[in-house]
Kinemage of the C-alpha trace (Angstrom):
@kinemage 1
@onewidth
@group {chain A} dominant
@subgroup {mainchain}
@vectorlist {calphas} color= white
{ca met a 1} P 112.540 141.919 65.063
{ca leu a 2} L 109.223 141.357 63.230
{ca leu a 3} L 108.962 137.853 64.705
{ca gln a 4} L 109.622 139.224 68.209
{ca thr a 5} L 106.995 141.934 67.843
{ca thr a 6} L 104.385 139.582 66.397
{ca thr a 7} L 105.006 136.882 69.000
{ca arg a 8} L 104.825 139.405 71.842
{ca leu a 9} L 101.531 140.767 70.487
{ca val a 10} L 100.136 137.236 70.619
{ca leu a 11} L 101.646 136.168 73.943
{ca ala a 12} L 100.830 139.294 75.966
{ca pro a 13} L 97.014 138.969 75.789
{ca leu a 14} L 97.264 135.204 76.298
{ca gly a 15} L 99.360 135.829 79.412
{ca arg a 16} L 96.827 138.296 80.775
{ca leu a 17} L 94.044 135.805 80.161
{ca ala a 18} L 95.931 132.921 81.785
{ca phe a 19} L 97.433 134.739 84.791
{ca arg a 20} L 94.695 137.376 85.493
{ca pro a 21} L 97.498 139.710 86.598
{ca val a 22} L 97.470 142.558 89.055
{ca val a 23} L 100.181 145.012 87.993
{ca asp a 24} L 101.356 147.953 90.096
{ca gly a 25} L 103.870 150.658 89.222
{ca arg a 26} L 104.213 150.169 85.459
{ca asp a 27} L 104.922 153.903 85.187
{ca asn a 28} L 108.092 153.363 87.231
{ca val a 29} L 109.710 151.607 84.261
{ca pro a 30} L 111.414 154.130 81.948
{ca arg a 31} L 110.017 153.790 78.426
{ca arg a 32} L 113.355 154.527 76.760
{ca gly a 33} L 117.024 153.974 77.432
{ca pro a 34} L 118.870 151.271 79.348
{ca val a 35} L 117.256 149.972 82.527
{ca ile a 36} L 117.783 146.955 84.777
{ca leu a 37} L 114.741 145.174 86.201
{ca ala a 38} L 115.895 143.285 89.314
{ca ala a 39} L 113.302 140.797 90.561
{ca asn a 40} L 112.783 138.131 93.178
{ca his a 41} L 112.704 134.560 91.885
{ca ile a 42} L 110.106 132.027 93.039
{ca ser a 43} L 109.225 130.197 89.814
{ca phe a 44} L 110.415 129.491 86.279
{ca leu a 45} L 107.495 131.683 85.156
{ca asp a 46} L 108.986 134.853 86.670
{ca ser a 47} L 111.174 135.632 83.669
{ca val a 48} L 108.212 134.968 81.349
{ca val a 49} L 105.615 136.980 83.261
{ca ile a 50} L 107.745 140.115 83.704
{ca pro a 51} L 108.416 140.673 79.971
{ca leu a 52} L 104.735 140.080 79.179
{ca leu a 53} L 103.494 142.583 81.773
{ca ala a 54} L 106.214 145.243 81.617
{ca pro a 55} L 105.488 148.340 79.476
{ca arg a 56} L 108.435 147.551 77.181
{ca pro a 57} L 110.364 144.451 76.058
{ca val a 58} L 112.668 143.051 78.745
{ca ala a 59} L 115.549 140.730 77.883
{ca phe a 60} L 116.339 137.895 80.279
{ca leu a 61} L 119.136 135.396 79.817
{ca ala a 62} L 118.047 131.835 78.987
{ca lys a 63} L 120.090 128.640 78.737
{ca asp a 64} L 121.090 128.063 75.131
{ca asp a 65} L 119.848 124.463 75.490
{ca tyr a 66} L 116.288 125.802 75.298
{ca phe a 67} L 117.004 127.191 71.832
{ca arg a 68} L 118.327 123.865 70.504
{ca gln a 69} L 115.513 121.490 71.454
{ca pro a 70} L 114.215 119.424 68.517
{ca gly a 71} L 110.705 118.929 67.174
{ca val a 72} L 107.516 120.915 67.558
{ca lys a 73} L 108.102 121.472 71.284
{ca gly a 74} L 111.531 122.887 70.525
{ca trp a 75} L 110.089 125.213 67.888
{ca leu a 76} L 107.411 126.450 70.290
{ca thr a 77} L 110.005 127.019 73.013
{ca arg a 78} L 112.292 128.977 70.686
{ca thr a 79} L 109.382 131.032 69.360
{ca cys a 80} L 108.154 131.937 72.834
{ca leu a 81} L 111.627 132.778 74.120
{ca thr a 82} L 112.326 134.891 71.057
{ca gly a 83} L 108.980 136.642 71.528
{ca ile a 84} L 109.853 137.722 75.059
{ca asp a 85} L 113.314 138.917 73.965
{ca ala a 86} L 115.214 136.133 75.766
{ca val a 87} L 118.966 136.017 75.084
{ca pro a 88} L 120.649 132.590 74.794
{ca val a 89} L 123.750 132.026 76.937
{ca arg a 90} L 125.802 129.050 77.976
{ca arg a 91} L 125.609 128.423 81.721
{ca gly a 92} L 128.148 126.924 84.097
{ca gly a 93} L 131.391 128.067 85.724
{ca his a 94} L 132.990 131.416 86.497
{ca arg a 95} L 133.979 132.103 82.889
{ca ser a 96} L 130.401 131.547 81.715
{ca ala a 97} L 129.111 133.847 84.456
{ca gln a 98} L 131.443 136.632 83.321
{ca ala a 99} L 130.422 136.084 79.708
{ca ser a 100} L 126.761 136.326 80.723
{ca leu a 101} L 127.384 139.648 82.447
{ca gln a 102} L 129.083 140.940 79.306
{ca val a 103} L 126.061 139.881 77.232
{ca ala a 104} L 123.832 141.754 79.692
{ca leu a 105} L 126.047 144.829 79.467
{ca asp a 106} L 125.774 144.731 75.673
{ca val a 107} L 121.964 144.650 75.980
{ca leu a 108} L 122.064 147.761 78.159
{ca ala a 109} L 124.586 149.493 75.891
{ca ala a 110} L 122.048 149.096 73.077
{ca gly a 111} L 119.516 151.064 75.154
{ca arg a 112} L 117.371 148.050 75.986
{ca ala a 113} L 115.818 146.772 79.221
{ca phe a 114} L 117.490 143.831 80.934
{ca gly a 115} L 115.928 141.596 83.589
{ca ile a 116} L 117.882 139.780 86.276
{ca his a 117} L 117.186 137.691 89.379
{ca pro a 118} L 119.927 138.677 91.867
{ca glu a 119} L 119.237 135.585 94.013
{ca gly a 120} L 120.490 133.455 91.126
{ca ser a 121} L 118.302 130.379 91.438
{ca arg a 122} L 114.667 130.037 92.445
{ca ser a 123} L 113.728 130.177 96.110
{ca arg a 124} L 112.395 126.779 97.123
{ca asp a 125} L 110.889 127.939 100.431
{ca gly a 126} L 109.479 131.352 99.519
{ca arg a 127} L 112.124 133.364 101.368
{ca leu a 128} L 114.145 136.127 99.735
{ca tyr a 129} L 117.803 135.099 99.642
{ca arg a 130} L 120.913 137.225 99.613
{ca gly a 131} L 121.578 138.878 96.280
{ca arg a 132} L 124.668 138.118 94.241
{ca thr a 133} L 126.646 141.131 93.173
{ca gly a 134} L 126.371 140.745 89.391
{ca val a 135} L 123.396 143.097 89.416
{ca ala a 136} L 125.521 145.789 91.083
{ca trp a 137} L 128.348 145.223 88.613
{ca leu a 138} L 125.882 145.829 85.780
{ca ala a 139} L 124.399 148.931 87.404
{ca leu a 140} L 127.785 150.509 88.131
{ca ala a 141} L 129.341 149.563 84.800
{ca ser a 142} L 126.395 150.726 82.683
{ca gly a 143} L 125.053 153.627 84.728
{ca ala a 144} L 121.540 152.275 84.065
{ca pro a 145} L 118.840 152.771 86.713
{ca val a 146} L 117.610 149.696 88.553
{ca val a 147} L 113.869 149.091 88.930
{ca pro a 148} L 113.159 146.639 91.785
{ca val a 149} L 110.421 144.144 90.910
{ca ala a 150} L 108.363 141.772 93.044
{ca val a 151} L 106.506 138.829 91.524
{ca leu a 152} L 103.883 137.076 93.650
{ca gly a 153} L 101.805 134.003 92.889
{ca thr a 154} L 103.942 132.316 90.241
{ca asp a 155} L 105.138 129.767 92.802
{ca arg a 156} L 101.553 128.537 93.125
{ca ile a 157} L 100.951 128.512 89.374
{ca gln a 158} L 104.143 126.609 88.567
{ca pro a 159} L 105.975 125.372 91.672
{ca val a 160} L 109.569 124.177 91.427
{ca gly a 161} L 109.494 120.758 89.741
{ca ala a 162} L 106.088 121.183 88.078
{ca arg a 163} L 106.141 120.550 84.322
{ca leu a 164} L 103.073 122.612 83.456
{ca pro a 165} L 101.495 125.735 84.983
{ca arg a 166} L 98.191 125.673 86.865
{ca pro a 167} L 95.412 128.273 86.795
{ca gly a 168} L 96.060 131.174 89.152
{ca arg a 169} L 96.581 134.899 89.582
{ca val a 170} L 99.893 136.746 89.425
{ca thr a 171} L 100.841 140.066 90.990
{ca val a 172} L 103.768 142.098 89.659
{ca arg a 173} L 104.978 145.260 91.405
{ca phe a 174} L 107.459 147.626 89.764
{ca gly a 175} L 109.202 149.849 92.301
{ca thr a 176} L 110.752 153.288 92.123
{ca pro a 177} L 113.972 153.350 90.049
{ca leu a 178} L 117.242 153.327 91.973
{ca his a 179} L 120.244 155.267 90.677
{ca phe a 180} L 123.825 154.460 91.595
{ca ala a 181} L 126.880 156.605 90.965
{ca arg a 182} L 130.189 155.046 90.071
{ca gln a 183} L 132.282 154.345 93.167
{ca thr a 184} L 134.644 157.052 94.368
{ca thr a 185} L 135.709 155.605 97.708
{ca gly a 186} L 136.201 152.157 99.187
{ca ser a 187} L 136.902 148.940 97.325
{ca ala a 188} L 134.995 147.776 94.255
{ca gly a 189} L 133.814 144.732 96.167
{ca gln a 190} L 132.406 146.838 99.000
{ca ala a 191} L 130.609 149.099 96.523
{ca arg a 192} L 129.024 146.140 94.719
{ca arg a 193} L 127.932 144.583 98.003
{ca ala a 194} L 126.334 147.817 99.237
{ca val a 195} L 124.492 148.393 95.947
{ca thr a 196} L 123.245 144.807 95.858
{ca asp a 197} L 121.978 144.981 99.439
{ca glu a 198} L 120.099 148.204 98.671
{ca ile a 199} L 118.453 146.586 95.655
{ca met a 200} L 117.460 143.495 97.662
{ca thr a 201} L 115.972 145.673 100.415
{ca ala a 202} L 113.833 147.448 97.812
{ca ile a 203} L 112.669 144.114 96.383
{ca gln a 204} L 111.748 142.858 99.862
{ca lys a 205} L 109.657 145.947 100.586
{ca leu a 206} L 107.658 145.196 97.445
{ca ser a 207} L 107.333 141.442 97.951
{ca gly a 208} L 106.946 141.245 101.741
{ca gln a 209} L 109.002 138.049 101.749
{ca glu a 210} L 110.858 136.771 104.795
{ca val a 211} L 114.568 137.460 104.381
{ca ala a 212} L 117.113 134.639 104.411
{ca asp a 213} L 120.543 136.016 105.347
{ca glu a 214} L 122.379 133.551 103.124
{ca tyr a 215} L 122.862 132.671 99.494
{ca asn a 216} L 120.363 130.347 97.874
{ca asp a 217} L 121.399 126.742 97.346
{ca pro a 218} L 120.487 125.926 93.727
{ca gly a 219} L 119.483 122.405 94.722
{ca pro a 220} L 118.672 119.751 92.100
{ca pro a 221} L 117.375 120.805 88.692
{ca gly a 222} L 113.628 121.185 88.319
């Protein structure tokens, strides 16, 4: 915990200096209790920028490979990920996806903030793709409010495939929290789809992105 706090205190001002951020709606993020931050996804930097600019620590899932890299680079990666409260998970397959959702639910059960990109993978053309229903499963299972988040500019700072970020400005908009009651009618699948669509609509209103009425193709790594 001390390492996380110290690293965050160092990284947050460095992030503000590097990204020259414009942040709107920070007061929309509850300061205490479980909350889900659901954001669009246009760059690897999204899940780094949000925890640095949010008013409280936000845990995102990160591939466990990042925590096992050797050498100085591996140490720096682990330190940075630990500083932004990243949670290591193993990716790949339906069973891993379910395990990841359980990890997220545990984060929320502990009263923490959890960040998620409902599109799954990064948008390679700037459009906002259809959300996957894991975010709704989390919201309905935990009862936590969902704060829609839009990140703008990270795709110019670190486009898909770029190894290092470039100078640039980032905008982060935190929307009004959404609250969802546990389903009482209809199927569970229908409830999750409706909740997910409402969350994605809120994200689009913040981001102004063109909507793609399809799921995002992950494409090649990078």
